[in-house]
All heavy atoms as TSV, in Angstrom:
chain	resi	resn	atom	element	x	y	z
A	1	MET	N	N	92.146	80.984	125.599
A	1	MET	CA	C	91.941	81.933	124.529
A	1	MET	C	C	93.335	82.654	124.270
A	1	MET	O	O	94.039	82.923	125.218
A	1	MET	CB	C	90.950	83.013	124.861
A	1	MET	CG	C	90.746	83.980	123.749
A	1	MET	SD	S	89.509	85.241	124.117
A	1	MET	CE	C	88.060	84.408	123.617
A	2	LYS	N	N	93.673	82.877	123.064
A	2	LYS	CA	C	94.937	83.446	122.673
A	2	LYS	C	C	94.662	84.901	122.219
A	2	LYS	O	O	93.763	85.139	121.450
A	2	LYS	CB	C	95.566	82.601	121.575
A	2	LYS	CG	C	96.887	82.966	121.076
A	2	LYS	CD	C	97.411	81.912	120.193
A	2	LYS	CE	C	98.445	82.420	119.299
A	2	LYS	NZ	N	98.916	81.341	118.362
A	3	THR	N	N	95.525	85.839	122.562
A	3	THR	CA	C	95.538	87.185	122.070
A	3	THR	C	C	96.630	87.458	121.165
A	3	THR	O	O	97.773	87.057	121.405
A	3	THR	CB	C	95.594	88.169	123.270
A	3	THR	OG1	O	94.537	87.891	124.232
A	3	THR	CG2	C	95.474	89.620	122.792
A	4	ILE	N	N	96.346	87.997	119.968
A	4	ILE	CA	C	97.298	88.311	118.944
A	4	ILE	C	C	97.257	89.836	118.706
A	4	ILE	O	O	96.181	90.365	118.367
A	4	ILE	CB	C	96.990	87.543	117.667
A	4	ILE	CG1	C	96.998	86.057	117.945
A	4	ILE	CG2	C	97.994	87.905	116.591
A	4	ILE	CD1	C	96.552	85.226	116.783
A	5	ALA	N	N	98.462	90.473	118.812
A	5	ALA	CA	C	98.505	91.883	118.567
A	5	ALA	C	C	98.438	92.132	117.020
A	5	ALA	O	O	99.115	91.448	116.284
A	5	ALA	CB	C	99.768	92.476	119.095
A	6	VAL	N	N	97.640	93.112	116.650
A	6	VAL	CA	C	97.455	93.476	115.176
A	6	VAL	C	C	97.626	94.934	115.005
A	6	VAL	O	O	97.001	95.695	115.775
A	6	VAL	CB	C	96.054	92.907	114.722
A	6	VAL	CG1	C	95.824	93.380	113.279
A	6	VAL	CG2	C	95.950	91.454	114.853
A	7	ASN	N	N	98.359	95.269	114.032
A	7	ASN	CA	C	98.478	96.749	113.642
A	7	ASN	C	C	97.203	97.140	112.922
A	7	ASN	O	O	96.848	96.645	111.869
A	7	ASN	CB	C	99.718	96.937	112.743
A	7	ASN	CG	C	99.864	98.437	112.325
A	7	ASN	OD1	O	99.002	99.241	112.652
A	7	ASN	ND2	N	101.016	98.735	111.792
A	8	PRO	N	N	96.379	98.068	113.526
A	8	PRO	CA	C	95.119	98.450	112.941
A	8	PRO	C	C	95.212	99.410	111.771
A	8	PRO	O	O	94.196	99.745	111.108
A	8	PRO	CB	C	94.367	99.043	114.071
A	8	PRO	CG	C	95.472	99.651	114.889
A	8	PRO	CD	C	96.604	98.744	114.773
A	9	LYS	N	N	96.385	99.834	111.352
A	9	LYS	CA	C	96.598	100.824	110.312
A	9	LYS	C	C	95.993	100.365	109.000
A	9	LYS	O	O	96.209	99.219	108.587
A	9	LYS	CB	C	98.145	101.109	110.047
A	9	LYS	CG	C	98.302	102.237	109.085
A	9	LYS	CD	C	99.804	102.542	108.933
A	9	LYS	CE	C	99.889	103.663	107.955
A	9	LYS	NZ	N	101.329	104.042	107.843
A	10	ASN	N	N	95.124	101.223	108.445
A	10	ASN	CA	C	94.422	100.998	107.140
A	10	ASN	C	C	93.407	99.855	107.176
A	10	ASN	O	O	92.983	99.411	106.112
A	10	ASN	CB	C	95.448	100.738	106.041
A	10	ASN	CG	C	96.203	102.025	105.679
A	10	ASN	OD1	O	95.678	103.129	105.842
A	10	ASN	ND2	N	97.472	101.861	105.314
A	11	THR	N	N	93.000	99.412	108.376
A	11	THR	CA	C	92.033	98.266	108.324
A	11	THR	C	C	90.699	98.714	107.773
A	11	THR	O	O	89.892	97.891	107.324
A	11	THR	CB	C	91.816	97.722	109.743
A	11	THR	OG1	O	91.533	98.742	110.655
A	11	THR	CG2	C	93.060	96.954	110.212
A	12	THR	N	N	90.373	100.057	107.763
A	12	THR	CA	C	89.123	100.527	107.158
A	12	THR	C	C	89.351	100.943	105.757
A	12	THR	O	O	88.391	101.262	105.028
A	12	THR	CB	C	88.420	101.587	108.027
A	12	THR	OG1	O	89.318	102.738	108.069
A	12	THR	CG2	C	88.083	101.138	109.376
A	13	GLN	N	N	90.589	101.134	105.392
A	13	GLN	CA	C	90.924	101.684	104.010
A	13	GLN	C	C	91.110	100.510	103.029
A	13	GLN	O	O	90.864	100.674	101.844
A	13	GLN	CB	C	92.182	102.522	104.006
A	13	GLN	CG	C	92.084	103.731	104.958
A	13	GLN	CD	C	91.204	104.769	104.347
A	13	GLN	OE1	O	91.221	105.058	103.196
A	13	GLN	NE2	N	90.337	105.330	105.201
A	14	ASP	N	N	91.655	99.339	103.504
A	14	ASP	CA	C	91.849	98.219	102.629
A	14	ASP	C	C	90.571	97.420	102.551
A	14	ASP	O	O	89.892	97.248	103.534
A	14	ASP	CB	C	92.947	97.260	103.208
A	14	ASP	CG	C	94.299	98.014	103.242
A	14	ASP	OD1	O	94.497	98.949	102.484
A	14	ASP	OD2	O	95.191	97.579	103.954
A	15	CYS	N	N	90.291	96.878	101.334
A	15	CYS	CA	C	89.048	96.120	101.135
A	15	CYS	C	C	89.285	94.665	101.705
A	15	CYS	O	O	90.224	94.027	101.372
A	15	CYS	CB	C	88.657	95.932	99.660
A	15	CYS	SG	S	87.227	95.015	99.377
A	16	SER	N	N	88.395	94.311	102.575
A	16	SER	CA	C	88.511	92.957	103.246
A	16	SER	C	C	88.079	91.853	102.266
A	16	SER	O	O	88.365	90.676	102.505
A	16	SER	CB	C	87.593	92.888	104.458
A	16	SER	OG	O	86.213	93.109	104.115
A	17	ASN	N	N	87.543	92.162	101.172
A	17	ASN	CA	C	87.152	91.235	100.120
A	17	ASN	C	C	88.245	90.926	99.060
A	17	ASN	O	O	88.566	89.892	98.755
A	17	ASN	CB	C	85.799	91.590	99.448
A	17	ASN	CG	C	85.238	90.508	98.594
A	17	ASN	OD1	O	85.003	89.386	99.116
A	17	ASN	ND2	N	84.969	90.861	97.358
A	18	CYS	N	N	88.776	92.072	98.534
A	18	CYS	CA	C	89.800	91.899	97.471
A	18	CYS	C	C	91.138	92.447	97.845
A	18	CYS	O	O	92.144	92.195	97.061
A	18	CYS	CB	C	89.237	92.563	96.164
A	18	CYS	SG	S	89.280	94.404	96.275
A	19	GLY	N	N	91.271	93.161	98.898
A	19	GLY	CA	C	92.568	93.641	99.372
A	19	GLY	C	C	93.027	94.981	98.764
A	19	GLY	O	O	94.090	95.507	99.187
A	20	GLU	N	N	92.239	95.538	97.890
A	20	GLU	CA	C	92.592	96.838	97.238
A	20	GLU	C	C	92.420	97.983	98.294
A	20	GLU	O	O	91.529	97.849	99.069
A	20	GLU	CB	C	91.746	97.120	96.024
A	20	GLU	CG	C	92.049	96.210	94.864
A	20	GLU	CD	C	93.431	96.449	94.185
A	20	GLU	OE1	O	93.852	97.606	94.120
A	20	GLU	OE2	O	93.906	95.466	93.668
A	21	LYS	N	N	93.298	98.970	98.140
A	21	LYS	CA	C	93.106	100.142	99.016
A	21	LYS	C	C	91.951	101.025	98.495
A	21	LYS	O	O	91.909	101.314	97.295
A	21	LYS	CB	C	94.369	101.008	99.037
A	21	LYS	CG	C	94.349	102.123	100.052
A	21	LYS	CD	C	95.759	102.806	100.025
A	21	LYS	CE	C	96.370	102.866	101.395
A	21	LYS	NZ	N	96.003	102.148	102.510
A	22	VAL	N	N	91.043	101.440	99.334
A	22	VAL	CA	C	89.876	102.197	98.935
A	22	VAL	C	C	89.849	103.480	99.892
A	22	VAL	O	O	89.221	103.358	100.977
A	22	VAL	CB	C	88.598	101.441	99.060
A	22	VAL	CG1	C	87.398	102.251	98.625
A	22	VAL	CG2	C	88.638	100.183	98.231
A	23	PRO	N	N	90.581	104.528	99.555
A	23	PRO	CA	C	90.666	105.668	100.468
A	23	PRO	C	C	89.215	106.267	100.692
A	23	PRO	O	O	88.360	106.301	99.802
A	23	PRO	CB	C	91.504	106.669	99.686
A	23	PRO	CG	C	92.260	105.913	98.794
A	23	PRO	CD	C	91.338	104.732	98.369
A	24	LYS	N	N	89.046	106.664	101.948
A	24	LYS	CA	C	87.742	107.323	102.335
A	24	LYS	C	C	88.004	108.317	103.487
A	24	LYS	O	O	88.946	108.149	104.224
A	24	LYS	CB	C	86.681	106.313	102.591
A	24	LYS	CG	C	87.001	105.300	103.702
A	24	LYS	CD	C	86.014	104.172	103.864
A	24	LYS	CE	C	86.118	103.084	102.912
A	24	LYS	NZ	N	87.334	102.220	102.898
A	25	GLU	N	N	87.170	109.262	103.602
A	25	GLU	CA	C	87.180	110.161	104.766
A	25	GLU	C	C	86.697	109.463	105.986
A	25	GLU	O	O	85.906	108.531	105.896
A	25	GLU	CB	C	86.314	111.438	104.428
A	25	GLU	CG	C	86.760	112.260	103.241
A	25	GLU	CD	C	88.114	112.806	103.482
A	25	GLU	OE1	O	88.407	113.288	104.634
A	25	GLU	OE2	O	88.903	112.937	102.510
A	26	LEU	N	N	87.089	109.960	107.154
A	26	LEU	CA	C	86.724	109.355	108.431
A	26	LEU	C	C	85.229	109.448	108.589
A	26	LEU	O	O	84.581	108.517	109.176
A	26	LEU	CB	C	87.396	110.107	109.619
A	26	LEU	CG	C	87.203	109.498	110.944
A	26	LEU	CD1	C	87.688	108.069	111.014
A	26	LEU	CD2	C	87.904	110.264	111.982
A	27	SER	N	N	84.572	110.409	108.067
A	27	SER	CA	C	83.134	110.529	108.248
A	27	SER	C	C	82.339	109.562	107.356
A	27	SER	O	O	81.128	109.323	107.625
A	27	SER	CB	C	82.681	111.972	107.902
A	27	SER	OG	O	82.939	112.276	106.491
A	28	GLN	N	N	82.922	108.957	106.380
A	28	GLN	CA	C	82.258	107.981	105.490
A	28	GLN	C	C	82.239	106.665	106.217
A	28	GLN	O	O	83.307	106.037	106.472
A	28	GLN	CB	C	82.987	107.818	104.202
A	28	GLN	CG	C	82.370	106.941	103.165
A	28	GLN	CD	C	83.139	106.919	101.896
A	28	GLN	OE1	O	83.954	107.708	101.583
A	28	GLN	NE2	N	82.753	105.874	101.062
A	29	ARG	N	N	81.023	106.242	106.565
A	29	ARG	CA	C	80.897	105.042	107.443
A	29	ARG	C	C	80.637	103.697	106.669
A	29	ARG	O	O	80.580	102.656	107.244
A	29	ARG	CB	C	79.811	105.240	108.507
A	29	ARG	CG	C	80.000	106.390	109.428
A	29	ARG	CD	C	81.334	106.698	109.900
A	29	ARG	NE	N	81.982	105.581	110.604
A	29	ARG	CZ	C	83.285	105.485	110.833
A	29	ARG	NH1	N	84.132	106.461	110.466
A	29	ARG	NH2	N	83.802	104.443	111.470
A	30	THR	N	N	80.523	103.777	105.394
A	30	THR	CA	C	80.315	102.572	104.585
A	30	THR	C	C	81.469	102.359	103.688
A	30	THR	O	O	81.978	103.292	103.046
A	30	THR	CB	C	79.049	102.723	103.715
A	30	THR	OG1	O	77.967	103.003	104.570
A	30	THR	CG2	C	78.784	101.540	102.834
A	31	HIS	N	N	81.919	101.104	103.628
A	31	HIS	CA	C	83.000	100.688	102.734
A	31	HIS	C	C	82.327	100.228	101.434
A	31	HIS	O	O	81.550	99.315	101.432
A	31	HIS	CB	C	83.841	99.593	103.368
A	31	HIS	CG	C	84.843	98.952	102.342
A	31	HIS	ND1	N	86.005	99.557	102.001
A	31	HIS	CD2	C	84.758	97.799	101.678
A	31	HIS	CE1	C	86.614	98.700	101.109
A	31	HIS	NE2	N	85.878	97.663	100.892
A	32	SER	N	N	82.641	100.887	100.336
A	32	SER	CA	C	82.090	100.540	99.038
A	32	SER	C	C	83.242	100.412	98.048
A	32	SER	O	O	83.829	101.393	97.687
A	32	SER	CB	C	81.081	101.593	98.553
A	32	SER	OG	O	80.551	101.196	97.362
A	33	CYS	N	N	83.585	99.206	97.647
A	33	CYS	CA	C	84.762	98.929	96.824
A	33	CYS	C	C	84.425	99.043	95.378
A	33	CYS	O	O	83.666	98.215	94.877
A	33	CYS	CB	C	85.360	97.565	97.171
A	33	CYS	SG	S	86.913	97.190	96.232
A	34	PRO	N	N	85.121	99.928	94.632
A	34	PRO	CA	C	84.896	100.058	93.191
A	34	PRO	C	C	85.610	98.933	92.427
A	34	PRO	O	O	85.360	98.702	91.188
A	34	PRO	CB	C	85.514	101.393	92.892
A	34	PRO	CG	C	86.596	101.611	93.841
A	34	PRO	CD	C	86.088	100.978	95.092
A	35	HIS	N	N	86.488	98.155	93.060
A	35	HIS	CA	C	87.272	97.147	92.393
A	35	HIS	C	C	86.466	95.762	92.391
A	35	HIS	O	O	86.410	95.128	91.355
A	35	HIS	CB	C	88.517	96.879	93.117
A	35	HIS	CG	C	89.420	98.125	93.300
A	35	HIS	ND1	N	90.109	98.657	92.203
A	35	HIS	CD2	C	89.543	99.003	94.267
A	35	HIS	CE1	C	90.673	99.823	92.596
A	35	HIS	NE2	N	90.423	99.978	93.868
A	36	CYS	N	N	85.809	95.385	93.552
A	36	CYS	CA	C	85.099	94.155	93.556
A	36	CYS	C	C	83.627	94.308	93.770
A	36	CYS	O	O	82.861	93.335	93.654
A	36	CYS	CB	C	85.730	93.241	94.639
A	36	CYS	SG	S	85.402	93.792	96.307
A	37	GLY	N	N	83.170	95.488	94.168
A	37	GLY	CA	C	81.711	95.745	94.277
A	37	GLY	C	C	81.128	95.499	95.692
A	37	GLY	O	O	79.941	95.758	95.871
A	38	ILE	N	N	81.953	95.024	96.620
A	38	ILE	CA	C	81.378	94.784	97.982
A	38	ILE	C	C	80.942	96.086	98.629
A	38	ILE	O	O	81.634	97.127	98.490
A	38	ILE	CB	C	82.318	94.027	98.923
A	38	ILE	CG1	C	81.650	93.454	100.138
A	38	ILE	CG2	C	83.537	94.837	99.223
A	38	ILE	CD1	C	82.484	92.522	100.915
A	39	VAL	N	N	79.836	96.079	99.329
A	39	VAL	CA	C	79.400	97.229	100.153
A	39	VAL	C	C	79.180	96.703	101.505
A	39	VAL	O	O	78.382	95.757	101.733
A	39	VAL	CB	C	78.069	97.833	99.561
A	39	VAL	CG1	C	77.631	98.991	100.485
A	39	VAL	CG2	C	78.359	98.351	98.190
A	40	ILE	N	N	79.810	97.242	102.509
A	40	ILE	CA	C	79.823	96.731	103.845
A	40	ILE	C	C	80.014	97.880	104.865
A	40	ILE	O	O	80.662	98.889	104.497
A	40	ILE	CB	C	80.896	95.619	104.048
A	40	ILE	CG1	C	80.698	94.878	105.379
A	40	ILE	CG2	C	82.223	96.194	103.847
A	40	ILE	CD1	C	81.673	93.621	105.464
A	41	ASP	N	N	79.471	97.754	106.022
A	41	ASP	CA	C	79.673	98.750	107.056
A	41	ASP	C	C	81.162	98.880	107.295
A	41	ASP	O	O	81.866	97.836	107.254
A	41	ASP	CB	C	78.948	98.457	108.341
A	41	ASP	CG	C	78.954	99.596	109.301
A	41	ASP	OD1	O	80.027	99.806	109.975
A	41	ASP	OD2	O	77.966	100.252	109.495
A	42	ARG	N	N	81.637	100.066	107.510
A	42	ARG	CA	C	83.073	100.250	107.716
A	42	ARG	C	C	83.722	99.527	108.817
A	42	ARG	O	O	84.802	98.939	108.778
A	42	ARG	CB	C	83.366	101.713	107.742
A	42	ARG	CG	C	84.812	102.061	107.721
A	42	ARG	CD	C	85.036	103.551	107.550
A	42	ARG	NE	N	86.463	103.961	107.586
A	42	ARG	CZ	C	86.904	105.125	107.375
A	42	ARG	NH1	N	85.969	106.084	107.036
A	42	ARG	NH2	N	88.140	105.410	107.441
A	43	ASP	N	N	83.092	99.588	110.068
A	43	ASP	CA	C	83.693	99.070	111.247
A	43	ASP	C	C	82.800	98.417	112.239
A	43	ASP	O	O	83.161	98.206	113.385
A	43	ASP	CB	C	84.539	100.079	111.884
A	43	ASP	CG	C	83.775	101.416	112.118
A	43	ASP	OD1	O	82.599	101.375	112.087
A	43	ASP	OD2	O	84.385	102.369	112.486
A	44	VAL	N	N	81.568	97.995	111.886
A	44	VAL	CA	C	80.696	97.314	112.795
A	44	VAL	C	C	81.401	95.972	113.241
A	44	VAL	O	O	82.063	95.348	112.498
A	44	VAL	CB	C	79.355	96.912	112.143
A	44	VAL	CG1	C	78.594	95.887	112.859
A	44	VAL	CG2	C	78.504	98.192	111.882
A	45	PHE	N	N	81.210	95.599	114.526
A	45	PHE	CA	C	81.722	94.364	114.943
A	45	PHE	C	C	80.714	93.793	115.897
A	45	PHE	O	O	80.529	94.226	117.014
A	45	PHE	CB	C	83.099	94.528	115.650
A	45	PHE	CG	C	83.754	93.226	115.932
A	45	PHE	CD1	C	84.741	92.707	115.108
A	45	PHE	CD2	C	83.430	92.505	117.050
A	45	PHE	CE1	C	85.340	91.526	115.345
A	45	PHE	CE2	C	84.009	91.191	117.282
A	45	PHE	CZ	C	84.986	90.789	116.413
A	46	ALA	N	N	80.136	92.624	115.434
A	46	ALA	CA	C	79.263	91.844	116.288
A	46	ALA	C	C	79.439	90.412	115.851
A	46	ALA	O	O	80.053	90.202	114.814
A	46	ALA	CB	C	77.795	92.292	116.101
A	47	GLU	N	N	78.969	89.493	116.626
A	47	GLU	CA	C	79.201	88.077	116.366
A	47	GLU	C	C	78.914	87.640	114.901
A	47	GLU	O	O	79.656	86.919	114.317
A	47	GLU	CB	C	78.422	87.232	117.340
A	47	GLU	CG	C	78.780	85.777	117.283
A	47	GLU	CD	C	78.096	84.935	118.312
A	47	GLU	OE1	O	77.556	85.506	119.314
A	47	GLU	OE2	O	78.045	83.716	118.155
A	48	HIS	N	N	77.750	88.111	114.395
A	48	HIS	CA	C	77.421	87.676	113.039
A	48	HIS	C	C	77.396	88.828	112.038
A	48	HIS	O	O	76.887	88.745	110.991
A	48	HIS	CB	C	76.067	86.998	113.074
A	48	HIS	CG	C	76.067	85.737	113.894
A	48	HIS	ND1	N	76.762	84.628	113.612
A	48	HIS	CD2	C	75.494	85.507	115.120
A	48	HIS	CE1	C	76.623	83.709	114.556
A	48	HIS	NE2	N	75.919	84.265	115.462
A	49	ASP	N	N	77.878	89.992	112.426
A	49	ASP	CA	C	77.788	91.212	111.561
A	49	ASP	C	C	79.166	91.866	111.609
A	49	ASP	O	O	79.345	92.862	112.300
A	49	ASP	CB	C	76.701	92.126	112.074
A	49	ASP	CG	C	76.356	93.244	111.105
A	49	ASP	OD1	O	76.873	93.121	109.956
A	49	ASP	OD2	O	75.703	94.199	111.466
A	50	LEU	N	N	80.083	91.342	110.764
A	50	LEU	CA	C	81.397	91.929	110.801
A	50	LEU	C	C	81.552	93.049	109.734
A	50	LEU	O	O	81.096	92.899	108.623
A	50	LEU	CB	C	82.450	90.790	110.504
A	50	LEU	CG	C	82.545	89.688	111.456
A	50	LEU	CD1	C	83.563	88.692	110.943
A	50	LEU	CD2	C	82.991	90.253	112.829
A	51	GLY	N	N	82.203	94.099	110.153
A	51	GLY	CA	C	82.428	95.238	109.249
A	51	GLY	C	C	83.802	95.020	108.520
A	51	GLY	O	O	84.568	94.128	108.882
A	52	ASN	N	N	84.108	95.885	107.651
A	52	ASN	CA	C	85.351	95.818	106.840
A	52	ASN	C	C	86.583	95.734	107.741
A	52	ASN	O	O	87.440	94.952	107.621
A	52	ASN	CB	C	85.372	97.006	105.851
A	52	ASN	CG	C	86.596	96.861	104.965
A	52	ASN	OD1	O	86.628	95.949	104.184
A	52	ASN	ND2	N	87.505	97.769	104.965
A	53	ALA	N	N	86.611	96.768	108.721
A	53	ALA	CA	C	87.771	96.771	109.644
A	53	ALA	C	C	87.911	95.504	110.458
A	53	ALA	O	O	88.966	94.974	110.655
A	53	ALA	CB	C	87.649	97.999	110.572
A	54	ALA	N	N	86.778	95.008	110.987
A	54	ALA	CA	C	86.795	93.839	111.811
A	54	ALA	C	C	87.333	92.645	111.022
A	54	ALA	O	O	88.046	91.834	111.540
A	54	ALA	CB	C	85.404	93.514	112.395
A	55	ILE	N	N	86.839	92.496	109.776
A	55	ILE	CA	C	87.366	91.331	108.970
A	55	ILE	C	C	88.841	91.514	108.663
A	55	ILE	O	O	89.559	90.479	108.801
A	55	ILE	CB	C	86.523	91.315	107.647
A	55	ILE	CG1	C	85.082	91.023	107.942
A	55	ILE	CG2	C	87.195	90.329	106.674
A	55	ILE	CD1	C	84.199	91.228	106.738
A	56	ASN	N	N	89.317	92.656	108.375
A	56	ASN	CA	C	90.754	92.912	108.184
A	56	ASN	C	C	91.546	92.595	109.401
A	56	ASN	O	O	92.636	92.043	109.305
A	56	ASN	CB	C	91.048	94.316	107.629
A	56	ASN	CG	C	90.620	94.476	106.161
A	56	ASN	OD1	O	90.695	93.522	105.375
A	56	ASN	ND2	N	90.228	95.660	105.784
A	57	ILE	N	N	91.137	93.033	110.603
A	57	ILE	CA	C	91.832	92.776	111.793
A	57	ILE	C	C	91.887	91.273	112.069
A	57	ILE	O	O	92.931	90.759	112.338
A	57	ILE	CB	C	91.163	93.539	112.984
A	57	ILE	CG1	C	91.437	95.021	112.910
A	57	ILE	CG2	C	91.747	92.994	114.298
A	57	ILE	CD1	C	90.628	95.909	113.821
A	58	LYS	N	N	90.777	90.566	111.910
A	58	LYS	CA	C	90.746	89.102	112.035
A	58	LYS	C	C	91.709	88.447	111.013
A	58	LYS	O	O	92.514	87.552	111.440
A	58	LYS	CB	C	89.339	88.556	111.861
A	58	LYS	CG	C	89.314	87.011	112.113
A	58	LYS	CD	C	88.425	86.235	111.204
A	58	LYS	CE	C	88.338	86.405	109.797
A	58	LYS	NZ	N	88.973	85.406	108.912
A	59	ASN	N	N	91.679	88.858	109.795
A	59	ASN	CA	C	92.536	88.305	108.780
A	59	ASN	C	C	94.018	88.529	109.149
A	59	ASN	O	O	94.869	87.643	108.853
A	59	ASN	CB	C	92.236	88.894	107.358
A	59	ASN	CG	C	90.909	88.330	106.868
A	59	ASN	OD1	O	90.354	87.388	107.307
A	59	ASN	ND2	N	90.414	88.977	105.822
A	60	ARG	N	N	94.351	89.717	109.636
A	60	ARG	CA	C	95.743	89.974	109.965
A	60	ARG	C	C	96.255	89.117	111.080
A	60	ARG	O	O	97.405	88.717	111.233
A	60	ARG	CB	C	95.966	91.463	110.331
A	60	ARG	CG	C	95.824	92.324	109.127
A	60	ARG	CD	C	96.029	93.751	109.452
A	60	ARG	NE	N	95.790	94.640	108.306
A	60	ARG	CZ	C	96.048	95.946	108.306
A	60	ARG	NH1	N	96.550	96.472	109.412
A	60	ARG	NH2	N	95.825	96.642	107.262
A	61	ALA	N	N	95.280	88.751	112.006
A	61	ALA	CA	C	95.668	87.921	113.128
A	61	ALA	C	C	95.770	86.410	112.769
A	61	ALA	O	O	96.701	85.751	113.150
A	61	ALA	CB	C	94.589	88.110	114.244
A	62	VAL	N	N	94.777	85.929	112.065
A	62	VAL	CA	C	94.731	84.504	111.833
A	62	VAL	C	C	94.820	84.070	110.386
A	62	VAL	O	O	94.777	82.899	110.021
A	62	VAL	CB	C	93.501	83.808	112.467
A	62	VAL	CG1	C	93.504	84.024	113.960
A	62	VAL	CG2	C	92.234	84.396	111.907
A	63	GLY	N	N	94.790	85.012	109.478
A	63	GLY	CA	C	94.837	84.749	108.051
A	63	GLY	C	C	93.438	84.703	107.509
A	63	GLY	O	O	92.485	84.394	108.226
A	64	PRO	N	N	93.288	84.923	106.192
A	64	PRO	CA	C	91.961	84.911	105.533
A	64	PRO	C	C	91.398	83.503	105.560
A	64	PRO	O	O	92.171	82.508	105.487
A	64	PRO	CB	C	92.203	85.422	104.162
A	64	PRO	CG	C	93.627	85.274	103.934
A	64	PRO	CD	C	94.354	85.297	105.277
A	65	ARG	N	N	90.077	83.368	105.578
A	65	ARG	CA	C	89.429	82.081	105.555
A	65	ARG	C	C	89.470	81.569	104.120
A	65	ARG	O	O	89.095	82.257	103.195
A	65	ARG	CB	C	88.020	82.198	106.058
A	65	ARG	CG	C	87.385	80.898	106.261
A	65	ARG	CD	C	86.058	81.156	106.970
A	65	ARG	NE	N	85.056	80.340	106.370
A	65	ARG	CZ	C	83.745	80.368	106.657
A	65	ARG	NH1	N	83.323	81.256	107.481
A	65	ARG	NH2	N	82.913	79.673	106.043
A	66	ARG	N	N	89.950	80.397	103.928
A	66	ARG	CA	C	90.021	79.781	102.603
A	66	ARG	C	C	89.079	78.663	102.503
A	66	ARG	O	O	88.922	77.839	103.363
A	66	ARG	CB	C	91.469	79.233	102.374
A	66	ARG	CG	C	92.567	80.247	102.591
A	66	ARG	CD	C	93.005	80.800	101.258
A	66	ARG	NE	N	94.171	81.688	101.515
A	66	ARG	CZ	C	94.226	82.900	101.196
A	66	ARG	NH1	N	93.164	83.495	100.711
A	66	ARG	NH2	N	95.302	83.612	101.377
A	67	LEU	N	N	88.368	78.598	101.374
A	67	LEU	CA	C	87.436	77.511	101.136
A	67	LEU	C	C	88.055	76.423	100.330
A	67	LEU	O	O	88.903	76.569	99.532
A	67	LEU	CB	C	86.172	77.968	100.417
A	67	LEU	CG	C	85.379	79.019	101.195
A	67	LEU	CD1	C	84.217	79.536	100.403
A	67	LEU	CD2	C	84.811	78.419	102.500
């Protein structure tokens, strides 16, 4: 297994779907993007239930998944 250091800055502020910055208060736990319409938990991380921050951290480490 390989470990990759990732700067976590703005991982909950940037949209993991479209990349736009969506400012929110720390108390706001849901990421709701007015640009692309995605609504996702802000930072949940489980094997099959990734939150906005978790997706952004993964994307910064290995790049976004391309179809």
